C-alpha positions as CSV (number, residue, x, y, z in Angstrom):
1,M,22.4,3.4,2.8
2,K,19.2,4.0,5.4
3,L,15.9,2.0,5.2
4,A,14.3,4.8,3.9
5,E,16.8,5.0,1.0
6,A,16.4,1.4,0.2
7,L,12.4,2.0,0.2
8,A,12.4,4.6,-2.3
9,L,14.7,2.2,-4.7
10,R,12.4,-0.3,-4.3
11,A,9.5,1.6,-5.2
12,D,11.6,3.2,-8.2
13,A,12.7,-0.3,-9.4
14,A,9.2,-1.6,-8.9
15,R,8.0,1.2,-11.2
16,R,10.6,0.2,-14.0
17,V,9.7,-3.3,-14.2
18,E,5.8,-2.1,-15.0
19,Q,6.9,0.4,-18.0
20,L,9.5,-2.3,-18.9
21,R,6.5,-4.9,-19.3
22,S,4.5,-2.2,-20.7
23,R,7.1,-1.7,-23.7
24,I,7.7,-5.6,-24.1
25,V,4.1,-5.8,-24.8
26,A,3.8,-3.4,-26.7
27,N,6.8,-4.7,-28.9
28,A,6.4,-8.3,-28.6
29,R,4.3,-8.7,-32.2
30,Y,4.7,-6.6,-34.9
31,Q,3.2,-6.4,-38.6
32,E,5.1,-7.9,-41.4
33,G,7.4,-5.4,-43.6
34,E,7.3,-3.1,-40.4
35,E,10.0,-2.7,-37.7
36,P,9.1,-2.8,-33.7
37,A,9.8,0.7,-32.2
38,E,11.7,-1.4,-29.6
39,D,13.8,-4.3,-29.3
40,A,11.6,-6.8,-26.9
41,G,14.7,-8.9,-26.5
42,R,16.6,-6.3,-25.2
43,L,13.7,-4.9,-23.1
44,L,13.1,-8.5,-21.5
45,A,17.1,-8.8,-20.5
46,E,16.5,-5.2,-19.1
47,S,13.7,-6.3,-17.2
48,A,15.4,-9.5,-16.0
49,E,18.5,-7.0,-14.3
50,V,15.8,-4.7,-12.7
51,L,14.0,-7.7,-11.4
52,D,17.5,-9.2,-9.8
53,E,18.1,-5.9,-8.5
54,L,14.4,-5.4,-6.9
55,E,14.8,-8.9,-5.4
56,S,17.8,-8.2,-3.8
57,L,16.5,-5.2,-2.2
58,I,13.3,-6.9,-1.1
59,R,15.2,-9.4,0.4
60,R,17.4,-6.6,2.8
61,I,14.6,-4.6,3.5
62,N,12.8,-7.9,5.2
63,R,15.9,-8.8,6.9
64,T,16.2,-5.2,8.1
65,N,12.9,-5.0,9.0
66,A,12.8,-8.3,10.5
67,I,15.8,-7.8,13.3
68,T,15.0,-3.8,13.5
69,V,13.3,-3.0,17.2
70,V,11.0,0.3,17.4
71,D,9.8,2.1,20.6
72,D,7.2,-0.3,21.5
73,G,9.5,-3.4,21.7
74,G,8.7,-5.1,18.7
75,T,10.2,-5.4,15.3
76,L,9.6,-3.3,12.6
77,T,7.8,-6.1,10.8
78,D,5.7,-6.2,13.7
79,A,4.8,-2.3,13.4
80,L,4.0,-3.0,9.7
81,A,1.7,-5.4,10.0
82,R,0.2,-3.5,13.0
83,R,-0.2,-0.8,10.9
84,D,-1.6,-2.6,8.1
85,V,-4.4,-3.8,10.5
86,L,-4.9,-0.8,11.4
87,R,-5.6,0.7,8.1
88,L,-8.3,-2.4,7.6
89,R,-9.8,-1.7,10.9
90,H,-10.3,1.9,10.2
91,S,-11.7,0.9,7.1
92,V,-14.2,-1.3,8.2
93,V,-15.5,0.8,11.0
94,S,-15.4,4.2,8.6
95,A,-17.5,2.0,6.0
96,A,-19.7,1.0,8.6
97,A,-20.4,4.3,9.9
98,D,-21.2,5.8,6.6
99,A,-23.5,2.8,5.8
100,A,-25.4,3.5,9.1
101,A,-25.5,7.2,8.5
102,G,-27.5,6.7,4.9
103,R,-24.1,7.5,3.0
104,S,-23.8,4.4,1.5
105,G,-25.4,5.9,-2.3
106,G,-28.8,4.1,-1.0
107,A,-32.0,6.4,-2.4
108,A,-33.7,8.6,0.3
109,R,-37.3,8.7,1.3
110,Q,-39.0,11.0,-0.8
111,L,-42.7,10.9,0.4
112,R,-44.0,10.9,4.2
113,S,-45.6,7.7,3.2
114,E,-42.5,5.6,2.4
115,L,-40.6,3.7,5.0
116,M,-37.8,5.5,7.2
117,M,-34.7,3.6,7.2
118,L,-33.4,3.5,10.8
119,A,-29.6,3.0,11.9
120,A,-29.0,-0.5,12.9
121,L,-25.3,0.6,14.4
122,P,-24.2,3.6,16.7
123,V,-22.8,6.4,14.4
124,A,-21.2,8.5,16.7
125,E,-19.7,5.8,18.3
126,L,-18.4,4.4,15.3
127,R,-16.6,7.8,14.4
128,A,-15.2,8.0,17.8
129,R,-13.7,4.4,17.0
130,A,-12.7,5.5,13.8
131,D,-10.9,8.8,14.9
132,V,-8.9,6.6,17.8
133,L,-8.2,4.1,15.1
134,A,-6.7,7.1,12.9
135,R,-4.7,8.4,15.6
136,E,-2.9,5.0,16.0
137,I,-2.2,4.6,12.6
138,R,-0.3,8.1,12.5
139,E,1.5,7.1,15.7
140,V,2.5,3.6,14.5
141,D,3.5,5.1,11.1
142,M,5.2,7.9,12.5
143,R,7.5,5.4,14.7
144,I,8.2,3.7,11.0
145,Q,9.0,6.3,9.4
146,R,11.5,7.3,12.0
147,A,12.8,4.2,11.9
148,N,13.5,4.1,8.2
149,W,15.8,7.3,8.6
150,E,17.4,6.0,11.5
151,V,18.1,2.4,10.8
152,D,21.2,1.1,8.6
153,L,19.9,-1.6,5.5
154,L,21.7,-4.9,6.4
155,D,23.4,-6.6,3.6
């Protein structure tokens, strides 16, 4: 099985656990004289099985990520960490540019007699940095996706 397939199975298992959790909560108590729509005990047992499968997938995915070397010489785990930090960096820089440009939802100046708001940060430079970061995110993400479809999942 390829790593990408395992990632899809992991996402499906996580969704299944959340659905089961919701159904368990909805059926954990019922009114006297009524019957619950589903057997909460059976649902709980089913969730335990799905969680065991999920744990196994996560372990195998993590082991695979830790030893798989990508184009830049680092591991897939390194690339994932790089992508996560680049996304955070992009978010901070974009938010700073938006705030400096006055797009943070603050009230605009209505009259000439009101004080004018000035940008404390260079908006154009921040936008340029955000563009560079977005390109880096795309490049790292492409390397990660390529590896996901080329690498076999470890046991």
